[in-house]
N, C-alpha and C positions, 0 to 999 in steps of 0.2 A: 714761592720757592726761594731758597737761600742760594744766592749766586756765589757769595764769599763770606766766610766767617773767620774772624781773627780774634784770638784771645791772648791777652797779655796779663801777667801777674805783677803785683807790686814788688815781689821779691826779686824781680829783674833789675830793680832800681838800686844802684850802688849807694845812693844817699841813705835809703832806709836801712840797709845793712850796716853802713857806717854808724848811724845813730844808735842802733842796737848794740853794736860793738863798744861804742864810747860809754853807753849807759852801764855796761858790764865792767869794762876795764877801769874807768876812773875811780869808782868807789873801792874796788879791790886794790888799786895802786895807792890810794890814800891810806887805806888800812895797813898795807904792808909798809908804807913809808913811816907811818906813826909807830908801828911795832919795831922797825929797825932803829928808829930814833930813841927808843926806850920810853916813848910817851903813849903807849897803847891805851886807848880808852877802855873803860869798863866794858865787859861783854855786852851789857844791855845797850850802851851807847854805840858800840861797834855795830850791833845788829840794826839799830835805828839808822846808822849811817849807810849801811850796805843793802839792807833788805828792800827799801822803797825803790832805789834805782834798779835793782835786779828785777823787781816786779814790773817796773815800767818797761824795762828792756824785754821782758817776757811778753808783756801786753803788745808791744810794738811788733815783735816777731809773730805773735799769734794773729794780730790784726792783718799784718801784711800777707800772711799765708792765705787769708780769706779774700783779700782784695783782688778783683779781676776786672779788667776792661774788656768787654765783649763788643765787637763791632760786626754787624751783619749788613750785607748788601742784599736786599731782597728784590723781587720783581717790582714792588711798589714803592721802594724808598730805601733809606739808610736808617738803621736802628742801632742805638748804642745803650749800653747798660754798664754801670760801675757798681759791681757787687762789693760788699753787702749794703751799700748806701742807697741804691736804687732797686726797688723790688720789681719794677717793670722796665721794659725797654722804652727809651725815649725815641720817638720816630720823627724822621724828617722825610715827608712824602716827596716823591719824585716831582710832583707839580710845583713844589716850593724850591727845588734845587735848580739853580741856573748855571752852576759851574763847580768844578772840583780840580784841585791842583796839588800834586805832591810837592812838598817843600821842607826845607830845614828851618827850624825856628829856635828861639832861645827861651826855654821854659821859665826860667826865673825872671828874666827881663820882660818877656812879652806877656806872660800870664801870672807871674808871681809864684810859680812852682808847678807841681804835678797834682793830679787829681781832677776833680770837676772845678774848673776855674772860670771866673768871670773877669773880663778886662774891659777897659773903656771902649766906647764905639760899638757896643753890641757884640763884641767878640766873646766867644766861649771856647774852652778847651776841655777835652776829655783825654787825659794822658796819664801814663804810669811810669814810663821810663824813656830815656833817650831824648833826642832832639829832632826827630823826623816824624812827619805825619802827612795827612791829606786834609787840605782845608776845603770845606764846603762853602760855597757862596749861595745864600738864599735870596729869593726874590725881593724880600723886604730890606736887603742890604746887610743882614747879619752874616757873620763869618764864624764857622764852627771848625776848630782844629781837632782832628781825630788822630791821636798818636798811633803810630804803626811801625812794625818792624820792617814792613815792605810797602812803603807808601805808593810806589809806582804801580804795584799790583792792585792796591786798593783803589787808586785813581782809575785804572783801567776798568775795574769791575763797576765802579760808579758810572763812568762814561757809557759803558755798554748798557747798563740798566736804564740810564736816561734816554739813550737812543731807542731802545726797545719800547720804553714807556711813551715816548713821543710818537713812535710809529703806530702804536695801538690807539692813541688819541686822534690821529689824523682821520678825517672823514674819508670814507671809501668813495671813489668816484663812481657815478652811475651812468649808464648809457641809455 
């Protein structure tokens, strides 16, 4: 059973929107500037200067509209999927999770950006926007940061799932 499901999209990230905007505005500004200066290039050169950045911007916008981070807290663990790059959920079984904590982090400094990120010390991040998340601590020492709009709620769902999982594993006393 799914206890909590949170889905975020890459379009929530202002950095992606800014990159797409720059890829559109810069070539147009250059073309207009050249035209106003009276040095407008031939139409073929102008097309070569404008079309590739516009196509790149379109590709960025299209890709970002398909990118989603899905985090599910189920009865047996925490599952994460970053579409379209992961076809299946990556699971972290309850037995492997020893802790969870909501926290603020620095995406660029701590993990080198957003997305599926690897960092020194066995740290991994699944993030799309913002600087808040819930960090899982695994039994082998690895730390997994899960970006979240509501990390306290995610932490609560994980802690409740862990408590229920441990209660199910406890041997029943016999008389």
